[in-house]
C-alpha positions in Angstrom: -0.1 0.1 -0.1 1.1 3.3 -0.8 0.6 6.0 1.8 1.5 9.8 2.6 3.9 10.6 5.6 1.6 13.0 6.9 -1.3 10.5 6.8 0.9 8.2 8.7 1.6 10.8 11.3 -0.6 10.4 14.4 -1.4 6.6 13.7 -1.5 4.6 17.1 1.4 2.2 17.2 0.4 -1.0 19.2 1.7 -4.4 19.5 -0.1 -7.7 18.8 -1.4 -7.7 22.5 -3.0 -4.4 21.8 -0.6 -2.5 24.1 -0.1 1.0 22.9 3.4 2.1 22.3 2.6 5.4 21.1 1.8 7.7 18.0 3.8 8.0 14.7 5.5 11.2 14.6 7.6 11.4 11.3 10.0 9.3 9.7 13.8 9.1 9.1 15.1 7.8 5.8 18.6 7.5 4.3 19.8 9.6 1.6 21.2 6.9 -0.7 18.4 4.5 -1.3 15.6 6.8 0.0 14.1 4.1 2.1 12.4 4.3 5.6 14.9 3.3 8.1 12.7 4.3 11.2 9.5 5.6 12.4 9.8 8.1 15.2 7.2 7.2 18.1 5.7 9.8 20.4 5.4 7.8 23.7 3.7 10.6 25.4 4.8 10.3 29.4 5.9 6.7 28.9 9.8 7.4 27.8 10.1 11.2 28.5 13.3 12.6 27.3 14.2 10.0 24.4 13.6 9.3 21.1 11.8 6.1 20.4 12.6 4.7 16.9 10.9 1.8 15.3 12.6 0.0 12.7 10.5 -1.5 9.8 11.9 -5.0 10.8 9.9 -4.4 14.1 6.6 -3.8 12.0 4.0 -6.1 11.2 1.5 -4.0 9.3 0.0 -0.6 8.8 -3.9 -0.7 8.8 -5.2 2.6 7.1 -8.9 1.5 8.2 -8.1 1.5 12.0 -5.3 4.2 11.5 -2.6 2.1 13.5 0.7 0.4 13.1 1.2 -3.0 14.4 4.9 -3.6 15.9 6.0 -7.1 17.0 7.7 -5.6 20.0 6.9 -5.5 23.7 7.0 -2.4 25.5 9.8 -3.9 27.9 11.9 -4.7 24.7 11.5 -1.0 23.3 12.2 0.5 27.0 15.5 -1.6 27.2 16.6 -0.9 23.8 19.7 1.6 23.3 18.6 5.1 24.6 18.7 8.3 22.3 18.3 11.5 23.6 15.5 13.5 22.3 17.6 16.4 21.2 20.4 14.4 19.6 20.7 13.2 15.9 20.7 9.3 14.9 24.3 8.4 15.2 25.9 5.4 13.5 27.2 4.2 17.0 23.5 4.3 17.9 22.5 2.4 15.0 25.1 -0.2 15.6 23.8 -0.6 19.1 20.2 -0.6 17.8 20.3 -3.5 15.3 22.8 -5.5 17.5 20.3 -5.3 20.4 17.5 -6.6 18.4 19.7 -9.1 16.3 18.5 -7.5 12.9 20.8 -7.5 10.0 22.3 -3.9 9.1 21.0 -2.3 6.3 24.0 -0.7 5.3 26.1 -3.8 4.3 25.3 -5.0 0.7 24.1 -3.6 -2.6 20.3 -3.1 -2.0 18.1 -1.2 0.1 18.0 -3.8 2.9 21.8 -4.9 2.8 22.5 -8.0 0.8 19.1 -8.8 -0.4 16.5 -6.5 -2.4 13.5 -6.7 0.1 12.7 -6.2 3.8 13.5 -9.8 5.0 12.2 -11.2 8.3 14.3 -14.4 8.4 17.2 -12.8 10.2 18.9 -16.2 10.8 19.5 -16.6 7.0 19.5 -13.1 5.5 21.5 -10.2 5.4 24.8 -11.5 6.6 27.8 -9.4 6.1 30.4 -10.7 3.6 33.8 -11.1 5.0 35.7 -7.8 4.2 32.6 -6.1 3.1 32.7 -2.2 3.8 29.6 -0.6 4.7 28.3 2.7 2.6 28.3 5.7 4.5 24.8 6.2 5.1 23.0 9.4 6.4 19.8 9.6 8.0 17.2 12.5 7.3 14.0 13.6 9.0 10.8 13.9 7.1 10.3 17.0 9.0 13.6 18.3 8.0 13.3 18.0 4.2 9.8 19.0 4.1 9.9 22.6 2.4 12.9 21.9 0.5 13.2 23.4 -2.9 13.0 21.4 -6.0 15.0 22.5 -9.1 14.2 21.2 -12.4 16.7 21.3 -15.3 15.8 25.0 -16.2 14.5 26.3 -13.1 12.9 25.9 -9.7 9.4 24.4 -9.7 8.1 24.3 -6.1 9.1 22.7 -2.7 8.5 19.3 -1.0 5.1 19.2 0.8 5.3 15.3 1.6 6.3 11.9 0.9 4.6 8.7 -0.3 6.1 5.3 1.1 5.5 1.8 0.2 4.5 -0.1 3.4 5.7 -3.3 2.1 9.1 -2.1 1.1 9.5 0.9 3.0 10.8 2.6 0.0 9.9 6.4 -0.5 8.2 5.9 -3.9 7.5 9.7 -4.3 8.2 13.3 -3.2 4.8 15.3 -3.4 5.9 18.6 -4.9 3.7 21.9 -4.1 4.2 24.0 -7.4 1.9 26.9 -6.1 4.9 29.4 -6.4 5.2 28.7 -10.0 1.5 27.9 -11.4 -1.2 28.1 -9.3 -2.7 25.0 -7.2 -1.2 22.1 -8.8 0.7 19.4 -7.0 2.9 16.7 -8.9 4.7 13.5 -7.8 8.3 13.2 -8.4 10.2 9.8 -7.9 13.6 9.6 -6.3 14.6 7.7 -9.1 14.5 11.0 -11.1 16.7 13.0 -8.6 20.0 14.1 -9.9 21.6 15.5 -6.8 20.6 17.0 -3.4 22.3 19.9 -1.6 21.5 19.4 1.9 23.2 22.6 3.1 21.2 24.7 0.6 17.9 22.6 1.1 17.4 21.8 -2.7 16.6 18.9 -4.5 17.8 18.8 -8.2 15.8 16.6 -10.7 16.6 15.6 -14.3 13.4 16.9 -15.7 12.4 20.1 -17.3 9.5 22.6 -16.1 7.3 22.1 -19.0 7.2 18.3 -18.8 6.5 18.4 -15.3 3.8 21.0 -15.7 1.9 18.7 -18.3 2.5 15.7 -15.8 -0.8 14.1 -14.3 -1.9 16.1 -11.3 -1.9 14.9 -7.7 -4.8 15.5 -5.4 -5.7 14.3 -2.1 -8.6 12.5 -4.0 -6.1 10.6 -6.5 -6.0 7.0 -5.8 -2.4 5.9 -6.1 -3.2 2.7 -8.2 -0.8 1.0 -10.4 -2.8 2.5 -13.2 -2.1 5.9 -12.1 1.6 5.1 -11.5 1.8 3.6 -15.0 0.3 7.0 -16.4 2.9 8.9 -14.3 5.8 6.9 -15.6 4.5 6.8 -19.1 4.3 10.6 -19.2 7.9 10.8 -18.3 9.0 8.0 -20.6 10.5 6.2 -17.7 10.4 2.4 -16.6 8.3 2.0 -13.6 10.1 0.9 -10.5 8.0 -2.5 -10.2 9.8 -3.8 -13.1 13.2 -3.7 -11.7 12.2 -5.0 -8.5 10.2 -8.1 -10.3 13.8 -8.7 -11.9 15.5 -8.5 -8.3 13.1 -11.3 -7.1 
């Protein structure tokens, strides 16, 4: 299922025993694969003063009807997990300790977005093992709250700013950036795939894409009423004369 991050914000997080862990309050994603690495959980008064991060490895499902996320973790597991102060960035040492605590394979080893295998895989004993001598890629995490508002630069000028993200709750890939173009032409929003990003200047808060303004202007409009079906996605990719991401993922299987 494709879902907007701002829609996911506020969803209740529960475990299979229906214990409430908290509510979703944004995501962290990496700046190479544009894949969600953690949901940020607002735990209220339960774990005051620390960030509670939930890796997709520990998540079972997202239920839009009930507006909740089910995590296969107990409250005790989360409370005993490595602590991260709420005012501190997510360090690589924290991530190493975090993944070691839960016994999950590190996503930063291997060629795929989830390490040595192309998909999120819950068979930890067999999957995601680091190869001898393999070096990790130098990953950096970005907050959805931080990147919202970044300028979008086409090949021939600015077109708008990032308003939201669309994620896939099966692979936890960010499929699209929702771009608000109201500063350029009135009232239209469009979807831009991370696959079309040419570069990102994090210091200038700017995302550069390899498309021109006129092509973007004529692309299928995105509104809150649009259903993100495969037909819509096919039309979008067809407009840009690009191959859909789903073809590459079928090959990777």
